[in-house]
C-alpha positions in Angstrom: -27.2 19.8 -0.2 -28.2 18.0 3.0 -29.6 21.2 4.4 -31.6 21.7 1.2 -33.0 18.2 1.4 -33.9 18.6 5.1 -35.8 21.8 4.2 -37.6 20.0 1.3 -38.5 17.2 3.7 -40.0 19.6 6.2 -41.8 21.5 3.5 -43.2 18.2 2.1 -44.3 17.0 5.5 -46.1 20.2 6.1 -47.7 20.6 2.7 -48.6 17.0 2.2 -51.0 16.8 5.1 -53.9 17.9 3.0 -54.5 14.3 2.1 -53.9 13.0 5.5 -56.4 12.0 8.2 -57.3 14.9 10.5 -55.7 14.5 14.0 -59.0 13.5 15.6 -59.1 10.4 13.4 -55.7 9.2 14.4 -55.6 6.2 16.8 -54.9 7.0 20.4 -51.2 7.2 21.4 -49.8 3.7 21.5 -52.8 2.1 19.8 -52.1 -0.2 16.8 -53.3 1.2 13.5 -56.2 -0.5 11.9 -55.5 -3.7 10.1 -56.9 -2.4 6.8 -54.7 0.7 7.0 -51.6 -1.4 7.8 -52.3 -3.7 4.9 -52.8 -0.8 2.5 -49.6 0.8 3.7 -47.6 -2.4 3.1 -49.2 -2.9 -0.4 -48.3 0.7 -1.3 -44.8 0.4 0.2 -44.3 -2.6 -2.1 -45.1 -0.4 -5.1 -42.4 2.1 -3.9 -39.8 -0.6 -3.5 -40.7 -2.1 -6.9 -40.1 1.3 -8.5 -36.5 1.2 -7.4 -36.0 -2.5 -8.1 -37.2 -2.2 -11.7 -35.0 0.8 -12.3 -32.0 -1.1 -11.0 -32.9 -4.0 -13.3 -33.4 -1.6 -16.2 -36.9 -3.0 -16.6 -38.3 0.2 -18.1 -41.5 -1.4 -19.3 -42.2 -2.8 -15.9 -41.1 0.5 -14.3 -43.6 2.5 -16.4 -46.3 0.0 -15.7 -46.1 0.9 -12.0 -47.6 4.3 -12.9 -51.3 5.0 -13.4 -52.2 5.8 -16.9 -52.6 9.4 -15.8 -49.6 9.2 -13.4 -47.3 12.2 -13.0 -43.7 12.7 -12.2 -42.7 16.2 -11.1 -39.1 17.4 -10.9 -39.2 21.0 -9.7 -35.4 21.4 -9.5 -34.7 20.1 -13.0 -32.3 22.2 -15.0 -33.2 24.3 -18.0 -34.0 22.2 -21.1 -35.1 19.2 -18.9 -38.8 18.7 -18.2 -40.3 19.9 -14.9 -43.1 17.3 -15.2 -44.0 14.2 -17.1 -47.7 13.7 -17.5 -49.0 10.2 -18.2 -47.5 6.7 -18.3 -46.5 7.1 -22.0 -44.4 10.3 -21.3 -42.8 8.6 -18.3 -41.8 5.6 -20.4 -40.5 7.8 -23.2 -38.3 9.7 -20.7 -36.7 6.5 -19.3 -36.7 4.2 -22.3 -33.1 4.8 -23.3 -31.6 4.3 -19.9 -30.4 0.7 -20.7 -28.6 2.1 -23.7 -26.7 4.7 -21.7 -26.4 3.3 -18.2 -24.1 0.4 -17.2 -25.4 0.0 -13.7 -27.7 1.7 -11.2 -28.1 1.3 -7.4 -30.1 3.1 -4.8 -28.3 2.5 -1.4 -29.5 4.2 1.7 -33.1 4.1 0.6 -35.6 4.9 3.4 -39.3 5.0 2.9 -40.8 7.2 5.6 -44.5 6.5 6.4 -46.9 9.4 6.3 -50.2 9.5 8.2 -52.0 8.7 4.9 -51.1 5.1 4.0 -51.0 6.0 0.3 -48.1 8.5 0.8 -44.4 7.9 1.4 -41.6 10.4 1.7 -38.4 8.6 0.5 -34.8 9.6 0.9 -32.1 7.8 -1.2 -28.8 8.1 -3.0 -28.3 7.0 -6.6 -25.0 5.4 -7.6 -25.1 5.2 -11.4 -22.3 4.2 -13.8 -22.7 5.4 -17.4 -21.6 3.3 -20.4 -19.3 6.2 -21.2 -17.3 5.3 -18.0 -18.5 8.4 -16.2 -20.5 8.3 -12.9 -23.7 10.0 -11.9 -24.1 10.0 -8.1 -26.8 12.2 -6.7 -28.8 12.5 -3.5 -32.6 12.5 -3.7 -35.8 13.0 -1.8 -39.1 11.9 -3.2 -42.8 12.0 -2.4 -44.9 9.1 -3.7 -48.7 9.0 -3.8 -50.1 5.5 -4.5 -53.7 5.0 -5.7 -55.3 1.7 -6.5 -51.9 0.0 -6.5 -50.2 2.4 -8.9 -48.1 5.5 -8.7 -50.4 8.5 -9.1 -47.8 11.1 -8.3 -44.0 11.0 -7.8 -42.2 14.3 -6.9 -38.5 13.9 -7.3 -36.0 16.4 -5.7 -32.3 16.2 -6.7 -29.3 18.4 -7.2 -29.5 19.7 -10.9 -25.9 20.7 -10.9 -24.7 17.2 -10.2 -27.0 16.0 -13.1 -25.6 18.6 -15.5 -22.0 17.8 -14.6 -22.5 14.1 -15.2 -24.2 14.4 -18.6 -23.2 17.7 -20.0 -24.5 18.3 -23.5 -25.7 14.7 -23.7 -28.4 15.3 -21.0 -31.3 15.7 -23.5 -30.3 12.7 -25.6 -29.7 10.4 -22.6 -33.2 11.0 -21.3 -35.1 11.5 -24.6 -35.9 15.1 -23.8 -38.1 16.5 -26.5 -38.3 13.2 -28.4 
């Protein structure tokens, strides 16, 4: 799993540079980044951290509000019967709305938000420790790519082990996450 996440990280770093500043626009080695870029990066980083804090607090309304109206969550490794993408804030809210009914607790230890050249992009690695109300556990390792525009999440690409997801939820996967409802 770690090897797969490292490969994903490398792929994301290579393919995400289309939105990054060309090398000739980077500050000289050792020079401090511009104040406006640093400020934008910190504002955008706060959105990424709010994403996880609101999930941990089961503030699903507040969590969904972090996304732009046309925000998108992409989950390319999701298992059959689980969406590969959620388009729009309403779809994202619908997917997550029953979490408080099914999850007893949720933590994201080991969260690291890696800066990209573009201050609106972050590559995030983290681990989820989730206790279900059924007594079962769902513990997975993730990598994610966030794109923040105008203070909201425009895109969130989430990479996780689908086998761990299926083992934790089994036949209840669709109901737990409102798939198709």
